[in-house]
C-alpha positions in Angstrom: -26.6 -7.5 -8.9 -29.5 -8.8 -6.8 -29.8 -8.3 -3.0 -32.0 -10.0 -0.5 -31.8 -8.8 3.1 -33.5 -9.9 6.3 -33.1 -7.4 9.1 -34.3 -6.9 12.7 -35.1 -3.4 13.9 -35.2 -3.0 17.7 -37.4 -0.1 19.0 -37.5 1.7 22.3 -41.1 0.6 23.0 -43.7 -2.0 22.1 -45.0 -2.0 18.5 -48.3 -4.0 18.9 -50.5 -0.9 18.6 -48.4 0.6 15.8 -49.2 -1.9 13.0 -51.0 0.5 10.8 -48.3 3.2 11.1 -45.6 0.7 10.3 -47.4 -0.5 7.2 -48.0 3.1 6.1 -44.3 3.9 6.6 -43.2 0.9 4.6 -45.6 1.7 1.7 -44.4 5.3 1.6 -40.7 4.2 1.7 -41.3 1.7 -1.1 -42.6 4.5 -3.3 -40.1 7.2 -2.3 -36.9 6.9 -0.3 -36.1 3.4 -1.5 -36.3 4.5 -5.1 -34.0 7.5 -4.7 -30.9 7.0 -6.9 -32.7 5.1 -9.6 -32.3 6.7 -13.0 -35.4 8.3 -14.5 -37.4 5.9 -16.6 -35.8 2.8 -15.0 -37.8 0.4 -12.9 -35.6 -0.5 -10.0 -34.4 0.3 -6.5 -35.3 -1.4 -3.2 -38.6 -2.8 -1.9 -39.7 -4.1 1.5 -41.6 -7.3 0.5 -42.4 -8.7 4.0 -42.5 -7.6 7.6 -43.4 -9.0 11.0 -43.9 -7.4 14.4 -42.8 -9.1 17.6 -43.0 -7.1 20.7 -40.5 -4.2 20.4 -38.8 -5.6 17.3 -39.7 -5.4 13.6 -38.5 -8.0 11.2 -38.3 -6.9 7.5 -37.2 -8.4 4.2 -35.9 -6.2 1.5 -35.0 -7.0 -2.1 -33.1 -4.6 -4.3 -30.8 -4.1 -7.3 -27.6 -2.2 -7.9 -29.3 1.2 -7.9 -30.3 1.1 -4.2 -28.5 -1.7 -2.4 -30.5 -3.3 0.4 -27.9 -2.5 3.1 -28.3 1.2 2.2 -32.1 0.8 2.1 -32.3 -0.5 5.7 -30.4 2.6 7.0 -32.8 4.9 5.1 -35.7 2.9 6.7 -34.3 3.2 10.2 -34.3 7.0 9.9 -37.9 7.1 8.5 -39.2 4.8 11.1 -37.7 6.9 13.9 -39.2 10.0 12.4 -42.7 8.6 11.9 -42.9 6.5 15.1 -41.4 9.4 17.1 -44.1 11.8 16.1 -47.0 9.5 17.0 -45.8 7.0 19.6 -42.7 8.7 21.0 -40.4 5.7 20.2 -37.5 5.3 17.9 -35.2 2.6 16.5 -32.4 1.7 18.9 -30.6 -0.9 16.8 -30.4 -2.6 13.4 -29.1 -6.1 13.0 -28.8 -8.1 9.8 -30.1 -11.6 10.2 -29.3 -12.8 6.7 -28.0 -11.1 3.6 -27.8 -12.8 0.2 -26.0 -11.1 -2.7 -26.0 -12.4 -6.3 -23.5 -10.9 -8.7 -21.8 -11.6 -12.1 -18.1 -11.8 -12.1 -15.7 -10.6 -14.8 -13.9 -14.0 -14.8 -14.2 -17.4 -13.1 -12.0 -17.9 -10.0 -9.2 -20.5 -10.4 -9.3 -21.5 -6.7 -11.6 -21.3 -3.7 -12.2 -17.8 -2.3 -12.5 -17.0 1.4 -13.3 -13.5 2.7 -14.0 -12.4 6.3 -17.7 -11.8 7.2 -18.8 -14.2 4.4 -20.6 -17.3 5.8 -21.0 -18.9 2.4 -19.7 -18.2 -1.1 -20.9 -20.2 -4.1 -19.6 -19.7 -7.6 -20.9 -21.3 -10.8 -19.0 -20.1 -13.8 -19.2 -16.3 -13.5 -22.2 -16.3 -11.3 -21.5 -15.7 -7.6 -23.8 -16.0 -4.6 -22.6 -14.5 -1.3 -24.3 -15.1 2.1 -23.5 -12.7 4.9 -24.9 -13.0 8.5 -24.9 -11.1 11.7 -23.7 -7.8 10.3 -24.1 -4.7 12.6 -25.5 -1.3 11.8 -22.0 0.2 12.3 -20.6 -2.3 9.7 -23.3 -1.4 7.3 -22.7 2.4 7.7 -19.0 1.8 7.2 -19.6 0.3 3.8 -18.5 -3.2 4.8 -20.7 -4.8 2.2 -19.4 -3.0 -0.8 -15.8 -3.7 0.4 -16.6 -7.4 0.8 -17.8 -7.5 -2.8 -14.8 -5.6 -4.0 -12.5 -7.9 -2.1 -14.0 -11.0 -3.7 -13.3 -9.5 -7.1 -9.8 -8.4 -6.1 -8.9 -11.9 -4.9 -10.1 -13.4 -8.2 -8.0 -10.9 -10.1 -5.0 -11.7 -8.0 -5.3 -15.4 -9.0 -4.6 -14.3 -12.6 -1.6 -12.2 -11.5 1.5 -14.1 -12.4 4.2 -11.6 -11.5 5.6 -8.3 -12.7 6.8 -9.8 -16.0 3.2 -10.1 -17.2 3.0 -6.3 -17.0 6.5 -5.5 -18.2 7.2 -3.6 -21.4 10.7 -2.5 -22.5 11.0 1.2 -23.2 14.8 1.8 -23.7 18.0 -0.2 -23.6 21.5 1.2 -23.1 23.1 -1.4 -25.3 25.8 -3.9 -24.3 28.7 -2.7 -22.2 32.0 -4.3 -21.4 31.5 -6.5 -18.4 34.7 -6.7 -16.3 33.8 -9.7 -14.1 31.0 -12.1 -13.2 31.2 -12.6 -9.5 28.6 -11.8 -6.8 29.7 -8.5 -5.3 28.2 -9.4 -1.9 30.2 -12.6 -1.6 33.4 -10.9 -2.7 33.0 -8.0 -0.3 32.3 -10.4 2.6 35.5 -12.3 1.8 37.5 -9.1 2.0 35.8 -8.0 5.2 34.1 -4.9 3.7 30.7 -6.1 5.0 29.5 -8.4 7.7 26.1 -10.3 7.9 24.0 -8.4 10.3 22.9 -9.6 13.8 19.5 -10.5 12.4 18.4 -11.9 9.0 18.5 -9.6 6.0 20.6 -6.9 7.5 24.3 -6.0 6.8 27.0 -4.2 8.7 28.9 -2.0 6.3 32.5 -1.5 7.3 34.5 1.6 6.1 35.2 0.5 2.5 31.6 -0.5 1.7 30.2 2.5 3.7 32.3 4.8 1.6 30.9 3.4 -1.6 27.3 3.8 -0.4 28.0 7.4 0.6 29.5 8.0 -2.8 26.2 6.8 -4.4 24.3 9.1 -2.0 26.5 12.1 -3.0 26.0 11.3 -6.7 22.3 11.1 -6.3 22.2 14.4 -4.5 24.6 16.3 -6.7 23.5 15.0 -10.0 19.8 14.4 -9.6 18.2 16.2 -6.6 20.2 19.4 -6.4 19.9 20.3 -10.2 16.1 19.7 -10.0 15.9 21.8 -6.7 14.5 19.2 -4.4 14.3 20.2 -0.7 15.2 17.9 2.2 12.8 16.8 5.0 13.4 14.6 8.0 10.7 12.2 9.1 10.0 9.5 11.6 10.9 5.9 10.9 7.6 4.6 12.5 4.4 4.8 10.5 0.9 4.4 12.0 -1.5 2.0 10.3 -3.9 4.7 9.2 -1.3 6.3 7.0 -0.7 3.0 5.3 -4.4 2.6 5.0 -4.5 5.8 3.0 -1.6 4.8 0.7 -2.8 1.2 0.2 0.3 -0.4 1.7 -1.6 -1.9 4.6 -3.9 -3.9 2.4 -1.2 -4.4 -0.3 1.9 -5.6 1.5 1.0 -6.3 5.2 3.1 -9.5 4.9 6.3 -7.5 4.3 5.9 -5.0 7.2 8.0 -4.9 10.4 5.6 -4.1 13.2 6.2 -2.0 16.3 4.8 -2.5 19.8 4.8 0.1 22.6 5.4 -0.6 26.4 2.1 -0.6 28.3 3.8 1.2 31.1 7.2 2.8 31.9 6.9 2.0 35.6 10.0 0.0 36.6 8.0 -1.9 39.2 5.8 -3.4 36.4 8.9 -4.6 34.6 10.8 -5.9 37.6 9.7 -9.5 37.2 10.8 -9.5 33.5 14.2 -8.0 34.5 14.6 -10.7 37.2 14.0 -13.5 34.6 16.5 -11.9 32.2 19.2 -11.5 34.9 18.8 -15.1 36.1 18.1 -17.0 32.9 20.1 -14.7 30.5 17.2 -14.9 28.1 14.1 -12.8 27.4 10.8 -14.5 28.5 8.6 -13.9 25.5 5.3 -14.6 27.1 6.0 -12.2 29.9 7.2 -9.6 27.5 3.9 -9.9 25.5 2.0 -9.0 28.7 4.0 -5.7 28.9 3.6 -4.4 25.4 0.6 -3.2 23.3 -0.5 -4.9 20.1 1.2 -3.2 17.2 -0.2 0.1 16.0 2.8 1.2 13.9 5.3 -0.3 11.5 8.9 0.5 10.6 9.2 2.6 7.4 8.5 0.6 4.3 9.1 3.6 2.1 9.5 7.3 3.0 6.8 8.7 0.8 3.7 7.9 2.9 4.7 10.2 5.7 5.6 13.0 3.3 2.1 12.8 1.8 0.6 12.6 5.4 2.5 15.8 6.3 0.4 17.6 3.6 -2.9 15.9 4.4 -5.9 18.3 4.0 -3.6 21.1 2.9 -4.1 23.5 0.0 -0.8 24.2 -1.7 -0.2 27.7 -3.1 0.4 27.9 -6.8 3.9 29.4 -6.3 4.9 26.3 -4.3 4.1 23.9 -7.2 5.5 21.5 -8.0 6.4 20.4 -4.5 9.8 18.7 -4.6 10.8 17.0 -1.3 13.1 14.2 -0.4 14.1 12.2 2.8 17.4 10.4 3.3 17.3 10.1 7.1 15.2 6.9 7.5 16.2 3.3 6.8 13.5 1.2 5.3 12.5 -2.3 6.5 10.8 -5.0 4.5 10.4 -8.7 5.5 11.8 -10.6 2.5 11.7 -14.1 4.0 13.2 -16.6 1.5 13.7 -13.8 -1.1 16.7 -12.4 0.5 20.0 -12.2 -1.4 23.1 -10.3 -0.9 23.0 -6.5 -0.3 20.5 -6.1 -3.1 17.5 -7.9 -1.5 17.5 -7.3 2.2 15.2 -6.6 5.1 16.8 -3.3 5.9 18.2 -0.9 3.4 19.1 2.8 2.9 17.7 5.0 0.3 16.8 8.5 -0.7 13.1 9.0 -1.6 12.2 12.0 -3.8 8.5 12.9 -3.7 6.8 15.3 -6.0 3.3 16.8 -6.1 2.0 19.1 -8.9 -0.2 19.4 -11.8 -0.2 16.6 -14.4 1.8 18.8 -16.9 4.3 19.7 -14.2 4.9 16.1 -13.2 5.2 14.8 -16.7 7.8 17.5 -17.4 9.6 16.5 -14.1 9.4 12.8 -15.1 11.3 13.6 -18.3 13.9 15.6 -16.4 14.4 12.8 -13.8 14.9 10.3 -16.6 17.4 12.7 -18.2 19.4 13.0 -14.9 19.3 9.3 -14.1 20.5 8.6 -17.7 23.4 10.9 -17.2 24.4 9.2 -13.9 24.0 5.6 -15.2 25.6 6.3 -18.6 28.4 8.8 -17.8 29.3 8.2 -14.2 28.5 4.5 -13.4 28.6 3.4 -17.1 26.1 0.6 -16.5 24.4 -1.7 -18.9 20.8 -1.0 -18.1 17.3 -0.6 -19.4 13.9 1.1 -18.7 10.6 -0.8 -18.5 7.0 0.1 -17.9 5.6 -2.0 -15.0 2.7 -2.2 -12.5 3.6 -2.8 -8.8 1.5 -5.5 -7.2 0.5 -3.3 -4.2 -0.7 -0.5 -6.6 -2.9 -3.0 -8.5 -4.4 -4.2 -5.2 -5.0 -0.7 -3.8 -6.4 0.9 -7.0 -4.6 2.6 -9.8 -5.3 5.4 -12.2 -7.6 4.9 -15.1 -6.5 3.0 -18.2 -6.8 6.1 -20.5 -3.8 7.6 -18.6 -1.8 4.4 -18.5 0.8 5.6 -21.1 1.7 8.8 -19.2 1.1 7.7 -15.6 2.2 4.7 -13.6 5.6 3.2 -12.8 8.8 2.7 -14.8 11.7 0.5 -13.6 15.4 0.9 -14.3 17.0 -2.5 -14.5 20.7 -3.5 -14.5 22.2 -6.6 -16.0 23.9 -8.7 -13.2 26.6 -10.9 -14.9 26.9 -13.3 -12.0 23.3 -14.4 -12.5 23.9 -15.7 -16.1 23.4 -14.5 -19.6 21.6 -11.3 -20.6 18.6 -13.0 -22.2 18.0 -15.8 -19.6 18.8 -14.2 -16.3 16.9 -11.9 -14.0 18.0 -8.3 -14.2 18.0 -6.1 -11.0 15.5 -3.4 -10.5 17.8 -0.8 -9.1 15.7 2.4 -9.5 12.1 3.3 -10.2 10.0 6.3 -11.0 6.2 6.7 -10.5 3.6 9.3 -11.3 0.0 8.8 -10.2 -3.0 10.5 -8.9 -4.3 8.3 -6.0 -2.2 9.8 -3.1 -3.3 13.4 -3.6 -6.8 12.1 -3.5 -6.2 9.8 -0.5 -4.7 12.6 1.6 -7.0 15.3 0.2 -4.0 17.5 -1.0 -5.3 20.3 -3.2 -4.1 23.3 -5.1 -5.8 26.7 -5.6 -6.8 25.8 -9.1 -5.9 22.5 -10.7 -6.2 18.9 -9.7 -2.9 17.6 -8.3 -0.9 14.5 -9.1 2.0 12.9 -7.2 4.9 10.6 -7.5 8.1 9.2 -6.0 11.4 7.8 -7.2 13.1 5.7 -4.5 16.9 5.8 -4.9 18.2 2.6 -3.1 21.9 3.0 -2.2 22.4 -0.8 -1.8 20.7 -1.4 -5.2 22.9 1.2 -7.0 26.0 -0.3 -5.3 25.1 -3.8 -6.2 24.4 -3.0 -9.9 27.7 -1.0 -10.1 29.9 -3.6 -8.4 28.3 -6.5 -10.3 29.4 -5.0 -13.6 32.6 -3.1 -12.6 34.0 -5.4 -9.9 35.5 -4.3 -6.5 39.0 -3.3 -7.8 38.9 0.5 -7.7 41.5 0.9 -10.4 39.1 -0.7 -12.9 36.2 1.7 -12.0 35.1 4.4 -14.5 37.2 7.6 -14.1 34.3 9.9 -13.3 33.2 7.6 -10.4 36.8 7.4 -9.1 37.0 11.2 -9.1 33.9 11.5 -7.0 34.6 8.6 -4.6 38.3 9.1 -4.1 40.4 6.5 -2.3 38.7 3.9 -0.2 39.5 3.8 3.5 42.1 1.2 4.7 39.5 -0.5 6.8 40.4 -2.8 9.7 43.1 -5.5 10.0 41.3 -8.2 12.0 43.3 -11.1 13.4 
C-alpha cells in the first residue's frame, strides 16, 4: 500500500514567527513518531515531505506505507505540534482537515463491475491495482478509522461480486435416505383451501386458525420436550425491538439492512400535537403519510430479525463464572420479521414467523460437544417423530461472510450447518430446491463483539433457530394434511386437531 495525504492544520494563533519550530517538529517527527510501528531493520513508515505556513494554518503533505498509514501519522503530528507549540508560543492545533488523500493498493482479484463506496470521490482500477481518492475527511472520521473501513469495504464489495449464492459454499454431510412420500401438493395452498390459514392483512404474514395453530404448537412442544429440555436449556424473554448498535455488533446491520423492518417512535405523546393528524383521519378515513412523518422520529430500532443478538447483548461486558458454563438459553416469546420482497412463498418463506432460538456460550470444547448432542436430538426428532427425508450440509451464511467469520483453520469444526428437507411439490429430489428448515452454528465472533468472557478460557458462541413454520412446512409437504396418515409418534404428541370454524 502507498498513501499520499494533504492536510490542513488550523492553530489557535498566527504561525508566521514559528517557522523554525515547525520545521524542527517535522524533522523530529520524521525520525521518531512517524516511524513507530515499523519492524526493526525495515525502511518504512510515514514522512512529511512538504509544508507551507499561511497565517494560522499549516498545510502539510505526508507519504507513507502500510506500517504507518498517513491518516494515523497526521493524528500523531497534531499531538506533537500542540505539545511543541504550546510550550514556546502558547498555541495549539484546533482542527485537522484532509484536503486530499490518495491511496494505492493491490487487490486480491479484479472487480467484475464498477465499485462505489461512500466518502470516495474517485476510484480507479487497472487489473488488480486500485487507486482511491478521498477528499474533505474530518479529524473525527480519521480517529474513528473511516479510512481503513473504506479500504475494507472496497475489498468486501469485490468479494461479493464473486459470491453466487449459498450453493457455492454447500457441502453435503449426511443424508437420511429416501422416505415414502405420501403426496406432492403445496401444504400452504391446501391449508388455505380448507380454511386452516388465511393470508395476513399485510404481505408475507399469515393468520393461523385453530387447526394450523395446533400443529405449530405441537412442533413447539416437540422442540422443547425432545431438544431443549433434555439438554437443560433455560428460557428467557426479550424485547421484539432491537436498537441499531446491537445489530452493528452482530454484523446484521451491515449484512442484511435490506431485510429489516424498521421502527419509528412518536416525537411527542401530547394529544394536541396529534390533533391535526386525527382530524384528517376522521374526515378522509385515510392516514396522511406526510403529516405522520412529521410526528415520528427517524428509525433507531428494528423488529427482531433473530432472537440471538439481544441474548448476546444481555451478557455484554460480563464475565461468566466457570460453574455457569456452558450458558444455555432460549427465547420463544418474540416473532421475527424479515422483508422477503419477491422471495415470499407459502408459510415457509414469510415476512413474519415464529421460532425458538437456542443460544449457547462456552469453551470451544463445550460447544463442539453440545453441537454433537444437538445434532443427535434433532436427528431423533426428524427421523423418529416426523420421519422426514432430510439431509445436513455445511454452509456459509451471506451476512456472516460480509461481517467477518472465524479463521479458515477452524472451518471444519466451526461455522454453520443446515438441515434441509425434500419438498415433493417442488419437483424431483435431484433437480428441485430443498427447504432449509433448521440450522446450527458455532462461532467465535459474538463473544468478541460483546466482550463476553470467562474466568479462564476464551469463549465461543452459537445458535440454532427452530422455525415452527419451517418444521410444519417440511412435515406437511411430505406427510400431507390428513392426520390419519401422519406418523404414529407425531399423532400421539399432537392429538386430535380442533374442529375449527364453519364459515358461511
